[in-house]
C-alpha positions in Angstrom: -185.3 71.1 -49.7 -183.5 68.4 -47.7 -185.3 65.1 -47.8 -185.5 64.8 -44.1 -186.5 68.3 -43.3 -189.6 68.4 -41.1 -192.8 70.0 -42.5 -195.0 71.4 -39.8 -197.9 73.8 -40.2 -197.6 76.3 -37.3 -200.1 79.0 -36.7 -201.3 81.0 -33.7 -203.8 78.3 -33.0 -202.5 75.0 -34.2 -199.4 73.0 -35.0 -199.4 69.7 -37.0 -197.0 67.7 -39.1 -197.2 67.1 -42.8 -195.5 63.8 -43.5 -194.6 62.9 -47.1 -193.0 59.5 -47.5 -193.2 56.3 -49.5 -195.0 53.8 -47.4 -196.3 56.3 -44.9 -199.7 54.6 -44.5 -198.0 51.6 -43.0 -197.1 53.8 -40.0 -200.5 55.4 -39.5 -201.2 53.4 -36.3 -197.9 54.7 -34.8 -198.8 58.3 -35.7 -202.3 58.0 -34.2 -200.9 56.7 -31.0 -198.3 59.5 -30.8 -201.2 62.0 -31.2 -203.2 60.1 -28.5 -206.1 59.6 -30.9 -207.5 56.4 -29.4 -211.2 56.7 -30.1 -213.1 55.1 -33.0 -211.9 55.8 -36.5 -214.4 56.9 -39.1 -212.8 56.2 -42.5 -214.2 58.1 -45.4 -213.0 57.2 -48.9 -214.4 56.9 -52.4 -215.3 54.1 -54.8 -211.9 54.4 -56.7 -209.6 54.7 -53.7 -211.1 52.3 -51.2 -210.6 49.1 -53.1 -207.0 49.9 -53.7 -206.0 51.2 -50.3 -208.9 51.3 -47.8 -209.2 47.6 -47.1 -205.5 47.1 -46.3 -205.5 50.2 -44.2 -208.6 49.0 -42.2 -206.9 45.7 -41.6 -203.7 47.4 -40.3 -205.7 49.7 -38.0 -207.8 46.9 -36.6 -204.7 44.9 -36.0 -203.4 47.7 -33.9 -206.5 47.6 -31.8 -208.6 50.4 -33.3 -212.3 50.3 -34.0 -212.8 51.3 -37.6 -216.0 52.2 -39.5 -215.9 52.9 -43.2 -218.0 54.9 -45.7 -217.5 54.9 -49.4 -218.8 57.9 -51.5 -218.9 57.9 -55.3 -215.7 59.1 -56.9 -215.6 62.5 -58.5 -216.4 66.2 -57.9 -220.1 65.6 -58.2 -220.1 63.9 -54.8 -219.0 67.1 -53.0 -222.5 68.3 -52.2 -224.9 68.8 -49.3 -226.7 65.5 -49.9 -223.6 63.4 -49.5 -222.6 65.5 -46.5 -226.0 64.8 -44.9 -225.5 61.1 -45.5 -222.2 61.2 -43.8 -223.8 62.9 -40.8 -226.5 60.2 -40.6 -223.9 57.4 -40.9 -221.8 58.8 -38.0 -224.7 59.7 -35.8 -226.5 56.4 -36.3 -223.2 54.7 -35.5 -222.7 56.4 -32.2 -219.9 58.9 -33.0 -218.3 60.5 -30.0 -216.2 63.6 -29.5 -213.1 61.5 -28.8 -213.3 59.9 -32.3 -211.4 60.7 -35.4 -212.3 61.1 -39.1 -209.8 59.7 -41.6 -210.1 61.2 -45.0 -208.5 58.7 -47.5 -208.6 59.9 -51.0 -208.3 63.0 -53.2 -209.4 66.6 -52.7 -213.1 65.7 -52.8 -212.9 63.2 -50.0 -210.6 65.5 -48.0 -213.0 68.4 -48.4 -216.3 66.7 -47.6 -214.9 64.4 -44.8 -213.1 67.4 -43.4 -216.3 69.5 -43.2 -218.1 66.5 -41.6 -215.4 66.4 -39.0 -215.5 70.1 -38.5 -219.2 70.2 -37.9 -220.3 66.8 -36.4 -220.7 67.2 -32.6 -219.2 70.7 -33.1 -216.0 69.2 -34.2 -213.9 66.0 -33.8 -210.4 65.1 -34.8 -209.4 64.9 -38.5 -206.5 63.2 -40.2 -205.9 63.8 -43.9 -204.6 60.8 -45.9 -204.3 62.2 -49.4 -203.8 59.6 -52.2 -203.7 62.0 -55.2 -200.9 64.3 -56.2 -203.2 67.3 -56.1 -204.4 66.5 -52.6 -200.9 65.9 -51.4 -199.5 69.2 -52.5 -202.6 71.4 -51.9 -206.0 70.3 -50.8 -205.1 68.2 -47.8 -202.9 70.9 -46.2 -204.3 74.1 -44.7 -207.7 73.2 -43.2 -210.0 74.3 -46.0 -213.1 72.0 -45.9 -216.5 72.2 -47.6 -218.9 71.3 -50.3 -220.0 72.8 -53.6 -223.2 74.6 -54.4 -224.9 75.0 -57.8 -224.0 78.7 -57.7 -220.3 78.0 -57.1 -217.5 75.8 -55.9 -216.6 75.5 -52.2 -219.1 78.2 -51.2 -220.2 76.2 -48.1 -217.5 75.1 -45.7 -215.2 75.9 -42.8 -211.5 76.4 -41.9 -210.7 73.3 -39.9 -207.2 72.1 -39.4 -206.3 68.4 -39.3 -204.3 66.9 -36.5 -202.0 65.2 -39.1 -201.5 65.0 -42.9 -199.9 61.7 -44.0 -199.1 61.5 -47.7 -198.0 58.1 -48.9 -196.3 58.6 -52.3 -196.7 54.9 -53.1 -200.4 55.5 -53.6 -199.6 57.5 -56.7 -198.6 54.3 -58.5 -202.3 53.4 -58.7 -203.4 56.8 -59.8 -204.9 57.1 -63.3 -202.8 59.1 -65.7 -205.4 61.8 -66.0 -205.5 62.3 -62.3 -201.7 62.4 -62.1 -201.6 65.0 -64.8 -204.1 67.2 -63.0 -202.0 67.1 -59.9 -199.0 68.6 -61.6 -201.0 71.8 -62.2 -200.9 72.6 -58.4 -197.2 71.7 -58.3 -196.4 74.1 -61.1 -198.6 76.7 -59.5 -196.5 76.6 -56.4 -193.4 77.2 -58.5 -195.0 80.2 -60.2 -196.3 81.9 -57.0 -193.4 81.4 -54.6 -190.6 79.0 -55.6 -188.9 79.8 -58.9 -186.4 77.0 -58.2 -189.2 74.5 -58.1 -190.3 75.7 -61.5 -186.8 75.3 -62.8 -186.6 71.8 -61.3 -189.8 70.8 -63.0 -188.5 72.0 -66.4 -185.3 70.0 -65.8 -187.2 66.9 -64.9 -189.4 67.1 -67.9 -186.3 67.5 -70.1 -184.6 64.5 -68.4 -187.6 62.1 -68.1 -189.8 63.1 -71.0 -193.6 63.0 -70.4 -193.3 62.9 -66.6 -196.9 63.6 -66.1 -198.0 60.3 -67.6 -194.9 58.2 -67.1 -195.8 56.1 -64.1 -192.4 54.4 -64.4 -190.8 57.5 -62.8 -192.8 56.7 -59.6 -190.5 53.7 -59.1 -187.8 56.2 -58.3 -189.4 57.2 -55.0 -186.8 59.5 -53.7 -187.0 62.0 -56.7 -190.8 62.0 -56.7 -191.1 62.3 -53.0 -188.6 65.1 -52.8 -190.3 67.3 -55.4 -193.7 66.7 -53.8 -192.2 67.7 -50.4 -190.8 70.9 -52.0 -194.2 71.8 -53.4 -195.9 71.0 -50.1 -193.3 73.2 -48.3 -194.8 76.2 -50.2 -198.3 75.4 -48.9 -197.0 74.8 -45.4 -195.2 78.2 -45.3 -198.1 80.2 -46.7 -200.7 78.6 -44.3 -198.4 79.0 -41.3 -198.2 82.7 -42.1 -201.9 83.2 -42.9 -204.2 80.5 -41.6 -207.6 82.0 -42.6 -206.7 83.8 -45.8 -206.6 87.3 -44.4 -203.5 88.2 -46.3 -200.8 86.1 -48.0 -202.8 82.9 -48.3 -204.8 84.4 -51.2 -201.7 83.8 -53.4 -202.6 80.1 -53.4 -205.7 81.0 -55.5 -203.6 81.7 -58.6 -205.4 80.1 -61.5 -208.5 79.4 -59.3 -210.6 82.5 -60.1 -211.0 81.3 -63.7 -210.6 77.7 -62.8 -213.4 77.5 -60.2 -215.8 79.4 -62.4 -215.0 77.1 -65.3 -215.6 74.0 -63.2 -219.0 75.3 -62.1 -220.0 76.5 -65.6 -219.1 73.2 -67.3 -220.8 71.1 -64.5 -218.8 69.6 -61.7 -216.9 66.5 -62.9 -216.6 67.4 -66.5 -213.1 68.8 -65.8 -210.8 67.7 -63.1 -209.9 70.5 -60.6 -206.2 70.5 -61.8 -207.3 70.7 -65.4 -209.4 73.7 -64.7 -206.7 75.3 -62.6 -204.2 74.9 -65.5 -206.5 76.7 -67.9 -207.1 79.3 -65.2 -203.3 79.8 -64.8 -202.9 80.4 -68.5 -205.8 82.9 -68.6 -204.6 84.8 -65.5 -201.0 84.9 -66.7 -202.3 86.4 -70.0 -204.3 89.0 -68.0 -201.1 89.8 -66.1 -199.1 90.4 -69.3 -201.9 92.5 -70.8 -201.8 95.0 -67.9 -198.0 95.0 -67.9 -197.4 92.9 -64.7 -195.3 90.2 -66.3 -193.6 89.5 -69.6 -195.0 87.5 -72.5 -192.0 85.2 -72.0 -193.3 84.2 -68.6 -196.7 83.4 -70.1 -195.0 81.3 -72.8 -192.7 79.5 -70.4 -195.6 78.6 -68.1 -197.7 77.4 -71.0 -194.9 75.2 -72.2 -194.4 73.6 -68.8 -198.1 73.0 -68.4 -198.2 71.4 -71.8 -195.2 69.3 -71.1 -197.0 67.8 -68.1 -200.1 67.0 -70.1 -202.2 70.0 -69.3 -204.2 72.0 -71.8 -204.4 75.8 -71.8 -207.4 76.3 -74.1 -211.0 76.5 -73.0 -213.3 73.6 -73.8 -215.3 74.2 -77.0 -218.7 74.5 -75.2 -217.6 76.7 -72.2 -219.9 79.6 -71.8 -217.7 82.7 -71.3 -220.5 84.9 -70.0 -221.6 82.3 -67.5 -218.0 82.0 -66.3 -217.8 85.8 -65.8 -221.0 85.8 -63.8 -219.7 82.9 -61.6 -216.5 84.8 -61.0 -218.5 87.6 -59.4 -219.8 85.1 -56.8 -216.3 83.9 -56.0 -215.3 84.0 -52.3 -212.5 86.4 -53.1 -214.8 89.1 -54.4 -214.8 92.2 -52.3 -217.2 95.1 -52.9 -218.2 93.5 -56.2 -214.6 93.6 -57.4 -212.7 90.4 -58.2 -209.4 90.1 -56.4 -207.0 88.6 -58.9 -203.7 86.8 -58.1 -201.4 87.6 -61.0 -197.8 86.7 -61.6 -195.2 89.4 -61.8 -192.2 87.0 -62.2 -191.5 83.4 -61.6 -191.8 82.9 -57.8 -193.7 86.2 -57.3 -197.3 87.4 -57.6 -199.4 90.5 -56.9 -203.0 90.8 -55.9 -205.1 93.3 -58.0 -208.7 94.3 -58.0 -208.6 96.8 -60.9 -208.6 94.4 -63.9 -211.3 95.7 -66.4 -214.1 93.2 -67.0 -213.8 93.8 -70.7 -210.1 92.6 -70.6 -211.2 89.5 -68.8 -213.9 88.8 -71.4 -211.4 89.3 -74.3 -208.9 87.0 -72.6 -211.5 84.2 -72.2 -212.6 84.6 -75.8 -208.9 84.3 -76.9 -208.5 80.9 -75.2 -210.5 78.8 -77.6 -209.5 75.2 -78.2 
């Protein structure tokens, strides 16, 4: 897509920009002023991101005349729980939060989800601005208004749809992202190619061939235009799907490709043992194999997807100690289950998927057993 094409989520109820640029955080005060967000700012970040980006951002915002309060949560998926959410509520209420204020979510998907849910529910809802600093959050988690926390019985079972006023993704923050986090983010980029943009998938293959191990080569991030353009192309998929289906009543379910298995794997292993993108990559491989087994796609598609995931540093095999029966049980508690039947998002070709609820449980079990590391 053209580098300067505007990305805007537009639904029947909301309209907000998604800005993907190198150095975007430097212009945050300007964007807040444009949106007339002039109340206090409640900055939520985590212990890994705040030292790298939070202090400088606070200084910039205070220099522009804003009152800024900050809260740091422990880094990692294990922080996305009701206890941390309760602590956020207490911090904001004790600090005198008002309805004209704004929550700034600076970090990855965990920060975006829990800070977003706090914004959605405190005082029945205050403004939210998503400031994703991980590749995964930029292309997926920060866009679309899904907020929430995990429960021991499953991932993201408690939450709300709550759209931000702005998503501002500064691709320069990726320079400080650990290699493992960067690799995990490519899973969602590849997913967007499989479900809706075959050209994006082709481009990722071309980039890998040209640059080598792109997923862990932070040197490529010095070439900001290529990395920004490919991120914007992946984000465009999410923007289009959310604009067509804000609350997952139809097409938006396609974004869950790889997540039926992936979410259950995360919960079964214990939150934080696998990064979300790592689990999604394994889920994509499992779900593509299921699709091939029932004749929806070719074995060649399964192989091509696996090769691309591997090229970007993502494994397809289950961890040795993953309990397949526990994973199956967790799948049946998934949010996409209807009338006790799992709704699977399965690829039919690159750029196209189908939703099926007739996959035999025994086939799923056999597939999971076949993905041993």
